[in-house]
Structure formats: structure tokens, C-alpha cells
BANU-111329 format. One record per residue: residue in one letter; chain; x, y, z of N, C-alpha, C, CB in turn. Coordinates in Angstrom, 2 decimals. Glycine has a CB too. Example, Ala and Ser with C-alpha at 12.3 -4.5 7.8 and 13.67 -1.06 7.14 Angstrom:
2
a | A | 13.19 | -5.69 | 7.80 | 12.30 | -4.50 | 7.80 | 13.20 | -3.30 | 7.80 | 11.31 | -4.47 | 9.05 $
s | A | 12.85 | -2.25 | 7.08 | 13.67 | -1.06 | 7.14 | 12.90 | 0.03 | 7.87 | 14.08 | -0.60 | 5.72 $
***
This chain:
66
m | A | 0.99 | -0.99 | 0.13 | 0.11 | -0.03 | -0.26 | 1.03 | 1.12 | -0.42 | -1.06 | 0.19 | 0.70 $
v | A | 1.64 | 1.39 | -0.12 | 3.64 | 2.29 | 0.78 | 3.00 | 2.55 | -1.37 | 6.37 | 0.50 | 1.83 $
s | A | 2.86 | 1.93 | -2.03 | 3.05 | 2.67 | -3.13 | 1.52 | 3.88 | -3.34 | 3.30 | 1.44 | -4.43 $
a | A | 0.97 | 4.17 | -3.41 | -0.62 | 4.03 | -3.17 | -0.78 | 5.78 | -2.30 | -1.13 | 2.21 | -1.86 $
t | A | 0.60 | 5.79 | -1.80 | 0.16 | 6.65 | -0.62 | 1.13 | 7.82 | -1.13 | 0.45 | 5.96 | 1.11 $
t | A | 0.96 | 9.33 | -0.40 | 1.40 | 10.37 | -0.76 | 2.09 | 11.15 | 0.40 | 0.41 | 10.99 | -1.39 $
q | A | 2.68 | 11.63 | 0.60 | 3.35 | 12.54 | 1.66 | 3.04 | 14.10 | 1.83 | 4.78 | 12.48 | 1.41 $
l | A | 2.11 | 13.40 | 3.14 | 2.57 | 15.85 | 2.87 | 3.14 | 15.93 | 4.35 | 0.40 | 17.69 | 2.69 $
r | A | 3.44 | 17.57 | 4.53 | 3.61 | 17.60 | 6.10 | 2.90 | 18.03 | 6.88 | 4.48 | 18.11 | 6.52 $
l | A | 2.40 | 17.61 | 7.53 | 1.51 | 18.46 | 8.91 | 2.24 | 18.67 | 10.46 | 0.01 | 17.42 | 9.34 $
t | A | 1.76 | 19.70 | 10.91 | 1.84 | 19.79 | 12.21 | 1.70 | 18.97 | 13.19 | 1.27 | 20.44 | 12.45 $
a | A | 2.65 | 18.81 | 14.05 | 1.99 | 17.86 | 14.89 | 1.61 | 18.61 | 15.83 | 2.70 | 16.73 | 15.37 $
a | A | 1.25 | 17.71 | 16.90 | 1.23 | 18.96 | 18.66 | 2.42 | 19.77 | 18.89 | 1.24 | 18.00 | 20.41 $
d | A | 3.51 | 18.96 | 18.73 | 4.62 | 19.34 | 18.93 | 4.91 | 20.71 | 18.48 | 5.35 | 18.50 | 18.48 $
g | A | 4.13 | 21.31 | 17.28 | 4.48 | 22.34 | 16.25 | 5.48 | 21.49 | 15.11 | 5.33 | 23.75 | 17.05 $
k | A | 6.39 | 20.74 | 14.96 | 7.10 | 20.43 | 14.19 | 6.65 | 19.63 | 12.99 | 7.89 | 19.99 | 14.80 $
k | A | 7.06 | 19.79 | 11.61 | 5.95 | 19.60 | 10.57 | 6.87 | 18.23 | 10.39 | 5.62 | 20.89 | 9.10 $
y | A | 5.48 | 17.11 | 10.11 | 6.46 | 15.21 | 10.18 | 6.15 | 15.20 | 8.75 | 5.60 | 13.33 | 11.33 $
r | A | 6.73 | 13.96 | 7.66 | 5.82 | 13.85 | 7.03 | 5.06 | 12.63 | 7.22 | 6.18 | 14.06 | 5.99 $
s | A | 3.52 | 12.92 | 6.81 | 2.56 | 12.13 | 6.93 | 2.38 | 11.01 | 5.71 | 1.48 | 12.99 | 7.11 $
d | A | 1.99 | 9.83 | 5.51 | 1.61 | 9.20 | 4.77 | -0.06 | 9.18 | 4.02 | 2.03 | 8.30 | 5.36 $
m | A | -0.95 | 9.40 | 3.45 | -2.33 | 10.06 | 2.21 | -2.22 | 9.40 | 1.99 | -2.61 | 11.05 | 1.14 $
l | A | -4.17 | 9.19 | 1.60 | -4.39 | 7.81 | 0.55 | -5.79 | 9.18 | -0.59 | -5.51 | 5.59 | 1.86 $
d | A | -6.11 | 9.41 | -1.84 | -6.91 | 9.61 | -2.05 | -7.59 | 9.17 | -1.99 | -6.94 | 9.85 | -2.48 $
a | A | -9.23 | 9.50 | -2.69 | -10.45 | 8.47 | -2.30 | -10.14 | 7.45 | -2.98 | -11.95 | 8.86 | -2.63 $
d | A | -9.79 | 7.28 | -3.93 | -9.35 | 5.77 | -4.99 | -8.67 | 4.34 | -3.85 | -7.59 | 6.40 | -6.44 $
g | A | -7.35 | 5.18 | -3.55 | -6.39 | 4.45 | -2.59 | -7.95 | 3.97 | -1.53 | -4.82 | 5.75 | -1.69 $
i | A | -7.96 | 4.78 | -0.60 | -9.38 | 4.80 | -0.09 | -10.15 | 3.56 | -0.59 | -10.15 | 6.13 | -0.58 $
v | A | -10.78 | 4.03 | -1.07 | -12.07 | 2.93 | -2.07 | -11.28 | 1.48 | -2.09 | -12.39 | 3.57 | -4.22 $
a | A | -9.82 | 1.60 | -2.57 | -9.02 | 0.37 | -2.78 | -8.89 | -0.52 | -1.56 | -7.65 | 0.73 | -3.22 $
l | A | -8.25 | 0.33 | -0.69 | -8.01 | 0.20 | 0.65 | -9.08 | -0.65 | 1.56 | -7.88 | 1.55 | 1.11 $
v | A | -10.25 | 0.10 | 1.75 | -11.62 | -0.07 | 1.92 | -11.57 | -1.80 | 1.73 | -12.63 | 0.92 | 0.73 $
k | A | -12.04 | -2.23 | -0.09 | -12.55 | -3.30 | -0.42 | -11.14 | -4.54 | -0.03 | -13.12 | -3.08 | -2.08 $
a | A | -10.08 | -3.86 | 0.55 | -9.57 | -5.20 | 0.71 | -9.95 | -5.81 | 2.09 | -8.04 | -5.19 | 0.54 $
f | A | -10.89 | -5.24 | 2.69 | -10.63 | -6.06 | 4.00 | -12.64 | -6.10 | 4.48 | -9.20 | -4.89 | 5.45 $
p | A | -12.79 | -7.00 | 3.34 | -14.48 | -6.90 | 3.62 | -15.32 | -8.13 | 4.52 | -15.24 | -6.92 | 2.02 $
n | A | -15.86 | -7.22 | 5.20 | -16.29 | -7.43 | 6.72 | -17.43 | -6.33 | 6.48 | -14.97 | -7.09 | 8.13 $
n | A | -18.73 | -6.10 | 7.35 | -19.53 | -5.46 | 7.45 | -19.21 | -3.96 | 8.04 | -20.28 | -6.19 | 7.99 $
k | A | -18.23 | -3.90 | 8.67 | -17.84 | -2.69 | 8.86 | -17.04 | -1.54 | 8.09 | -17.40 | -2.87 | 9.69 $
a | A | -16.58 | -2.36 | 6.78 | -15.47 | -1.72 | 6.00 | -16.75 | -1.81 | 4.68 | -13.62 | -2.76 | 5.87 $
s | A | -17.55 | -2.05 | 5.14 | -18.43 | -1.86 | 3.60 | -19.57 | -0.71 | 4.13 | -19.41 | -3.67 | 2.92 $
g | A | -20.15 | -0.49 | 5.44 | -20.68 | 0.13 | 5.60 | -20.27 | 1.36 | 5.81 | -21.17 | -0.29 | 6.11 $
f | A | -19.10 | 1.73 | 5.65 | -17.69 | 3.06 | 5.77 | -17.57 | 3.18 | 4.23 | -15.74 | 2.48 | 6.67 $
l | A | -17.59 | 2.04 | 3.47 | -17.80 | 2.58 | 1.88 | -18.71 | 2.82 | 1.39 | -17.50 | 1.96 | 0.98 $
d | A | -20.22 | 2.67 | 2.06 | -21.23 | 3.47 | 1.63 | -21.14 | 4.72 | 2.38 | -22.52 | 2.82 | 1.76 $
w | A | -21.18 | 4.70 | 3.19 | -20.52 | 5.96 | 3.85 | -19.88 | 7.32 | 2.98 | -19.34 | 5.35 | 4.63 $
f | A | -18.43 | 6.62 | 2.43 | -17.67 | 7.35 | 1.47 | -18.20 | 7.64 | 0.61 | -16.75 | 6.94 | 1.04 $
i | A | -18.41 | 6.79 | -0.21 | -19.26 | 7.37 | -1.57 | -20.12 | 7.66 | -1.87 | -19.41 | 7.01 | -2.32 $
y | A | -21.17 | 8.11 | -0.61 | -22.65 | 8.52 | -0.52 | -22.62 | 9.58 | -1.62 | -23.18 | 9.12 | 1.05 $
s | A | -23.97 | 9.93 | -1.62 | -24.23 | 10.77 | -3.20 | -23.70 | 11.97 | -2.87 | -25.93 | 11.03 | -3.82 $
d | A | -23.37 | 13.32 | -3.44 | -22.29 | 14.51 | -3.32 | -24.09 | 15.10 | -2.85 | -21.00 | 15.29 | -5.13 $
n | A | -25.08 | 15.11 | -2.96 | -26.89 | 15.25 | -3.12 | -27.03 | 15.49 | -1.57 | -27.98 | 13.56 | -3.80 $
t | A | -26.20 | 14.93 | -0.32 | -27.13 | 13.96 | 0.78 | -25.98 | 15.74 | 1.84 | -26.53 | 11.13 | 1.15 $
i | A | -26.34 | 15.75 | 2.62 | -25.97 | 16.52 | 4.28 | -24.72 | 16.46 | 3.90 | -26.32 | 15.69 | 6.00 $
d | A | -24.69 | 14.66 | 4.13 | -22.85 | 13.59 | 4.35 | -22.30 | 14.38 | 3.20 | -22.72 | 11.25 | 3.92 $
g | A | -22.75 | 14.04 | 1.64 | -22.01 | 13.86 | 0.86 | -21.22 | 15.72 | 0.51 | -22.90 | 12.97 | -0.27 $
q | A | -22.20 | 16.74 | 0.87 | -21.60 | 17.67 | 1.15 | -20.89 | 18.65 | 1.90 | -21.89 | 17.81 | 0.95 $
s | A | -20.88 | 17.57 | 3.00 | -20.34 | 18.05 | 4.88 | -18.56 | 17.62 | 3.73 | -21.15 | 16.24 | 7.21 $
k | A | -18.52 | 16.32 | 2.65 | -17.56 | 15.69 | 2.20 | -16.47 | 16.66 | 1.54 | -18.10 | 14.72 | 1.36 $
k | A | -17.47 | 17.67 | 0.42 | -17.65 | 18.43 | -0.42 | -16.70 | 19.08 | -0.12 | -18.70 | 18.95 | -0.57 $
k | A | -16.98 | 20.05 | 1.11 | -16.86 | 21.23 | 1.70 | -15.45 | 21.24 | 2.23 | -17.92 | 21.46 | 2.71 $
a | A | -14.97 | 19.79 | 3.39 | -13.62 | 19.58 | 4.11 | -12.59 | 18.81 | 2.78 | -13.90 | 18.40 | 5.73 $
y | A | -13.11 | 18.29 | 1.52 | -11.93 | 18.50 | -0.21 | -11.85 | 19.56 | -0.18 | -12.38 | 18.14 | -1.93 $
a | A | -12.34 | 20.78 | -0.24 | -11.82 | 22.03 | -0.47 | -11.08 | 22.72 | 0.18 | -12.49 | 22.66 | -0.63 $
l | A | -11.51 | 22.91 | 1.41 | -10.53 | 23.29 | 2.77 | -9.08 | 22.83 | 2.58 | -11.09 | 22.50 | 4.22 $
f | A | -9.26 | 20.91 | 2.48 | -7.84 | 20.79 | 2.48 | -7.28 | 21.21 | 1.06 | -7.44 | 19.33 | 2.86 $
***
């Protein structure tokens, strides 16, 4: 999974910036599909939920801020 990640420099609680591994939306979907269970499928349903719902709008705003 390391090849699917991107490293971003994020500020930690101590004020220093550390490189952290991040996944984009496609990487998250691929990771969730690798764990076929009820919790993973529930998360996947929430994550790819329609953009017209309140959750979808919140996710869209979060991506815009990021």
C-alpha cells in the first residue's frame, strides 16, 4: 500500500512538521475493498455516498478546504 500513498508535511502537536502518509479517495476505496466485512462495507457506503446529501456536502467542503 505504500506505493499508493502520498507524503504530506503536517504540523504535529509539538509544532514540528512531519511527513505523513496520505491516501486519495481512490486509494481509500481500494483499501476498504481489501477488508471485506460489515464495518468496511458500511464505511464504504458512507464514503461514496451521494454528493447531494448533507454528508456528501460535508465531504465536498472538507475536500475543498484540504
